C-alpha positions, 0 to 999 in steps of 0.5 A: 878803793885804794888809790896811789897818788903820785905827786901832791901839788894842786891836783894831787891834793885835791884827789887825795881830799876827794878820795878820802871824802868818798870813803876810799883809802890813799897812799901818797908817793912824793919825793920829799917827806911830809908830816903824817896826815890822818887817813893817808899812807905816805911813801917818800922817794923817787918813783924811778927807784923801783923799790920805792915805787913797789912799796908805794904800790902795795895794796893800790887798785889804781894810780893817779900820776899827778907828778910834773916837772919845772915849766921848761920844755927841755926839762919836760922832754928829759924827765917826763917820758921816763917817769911816766914809762916807769909808772906804766911798766909797774901798772901793766905788771900789776894790772892797774889803771893809770889816770893822768891829768892832761893839758890842752897843749897837745891840742893847741891848734884846735883849742878855739873849740876843742871837742873830745877826740880831736887830733893832736895839733901842738904849736910849741915844744911843750905841746910836742912833749905832750903829744909824745906822752899821749902816744907812749900811753896809747902804745903801752899795755897798761890801761890809761885814761888822760883827763884834759883840763884847761887853766885851773882854779880852786882852793888847791891852786892858791899859793902855788903860782901854777895857775894863771887865773888864780895867781895873776887875777884872783890872788892879786886882787885879794892881796890888794894888788893890781891884777895882771892879764895875759892874753886877750881879755875879751876872748872866751877862756875855759877854766877847770875847777880843780875839785871837778878834775879830781872827781873826774880822775877818781871816776875814771879810775873806778870805771877805767875798764869800761871807759877804755874799752878794747883800746885800753886808752882814752883821752877825755875832757874834764867837766868844766863850766862854759868859757867866759872872758877874763873881763868877766873874771875880773868883774866877778873877783872885784865884786866878790872882794868888794874892792874898787875896780882897778885897771889890770896890767895887760901883757901884750903878745909882742912883749912876751915874744921879745923876751922869749929869747932871754927868759924861760917863762917868756919863751914857754908863754910865747909857745902857748900864746894861742891859748891866751890871745885867742879863744880857748874853749874845752867842750864837754865830753863823755864824762859830762854828757854820758857819765853825768859828772856836771861841772861846778858852776863858774861863779861857785868855782871863782867864789871858792878860789876867792875864799881860799885866797882870802883865808891864806891871805889872812893867815899870812898877814902877820908875816907881811906876805905878798901875792903868790908868785906868778907862774903858769898852769901846764 
């Protein structure tokens, strides 16, 4: 199967790697140029340019829309709907399925025990944008699959600053820095291993017609290991790195709320506080229970992320690099 992957961040890169490992072929569309890669056809440009998108779609049998935008609800509202619509329009014209990675933001109100098929329950502007995007997909004639994931871990998360568990805990401990905990450290919190999300999205692309049925659209949960608290993550990473346990910096919710009026990241974190200061549990759905896609064990997912963080640290050591910048997964 030939896949068009739009975006080459932590999710897109994992989709590319898994597709090639499975014997499929890949075209990558990204805004900025990159050196040629074995087995990958590359197209550079903006997907809103119809000529660029048409070139990228040559030979494609499925589209993986793994692009995103700056972590700001205002930017999301402005940029994401038209960009997704351009992809949907092109897909419908060609009869191609589109697979989207999705977050729990649209379902924050039910995130303490999120079951597949739950109604949206946004609690902030980012969640409202996600709800609107899901609605646009559902109403569009293109066949669409949205795969919901929780906070991400995995090799391709390292160094991106785009996944909380990796940037604030794993990479900081590997770098010898004090870890940072956002939220209640004792609350269960699901981590989705990015290679599992990539495998799920590829499976969805290959079986989109069956999975979506007559509706032409479906929202599924990515295979994810059972939720564990951040205290367990801390203990596991300290053990894997064989470093002395250090008490983490813990950011109280009141501090995030106090900064929300003057700092964009604080505002956006405050908006999704229920995902961190309360249980955030993604329950298994069809992909695991019926399609047989088992998640990587929690221990292996953490170990693989630690190993990549170590490798990246060793590579950067001569340049005196520090831990990855802190950001948040969307």
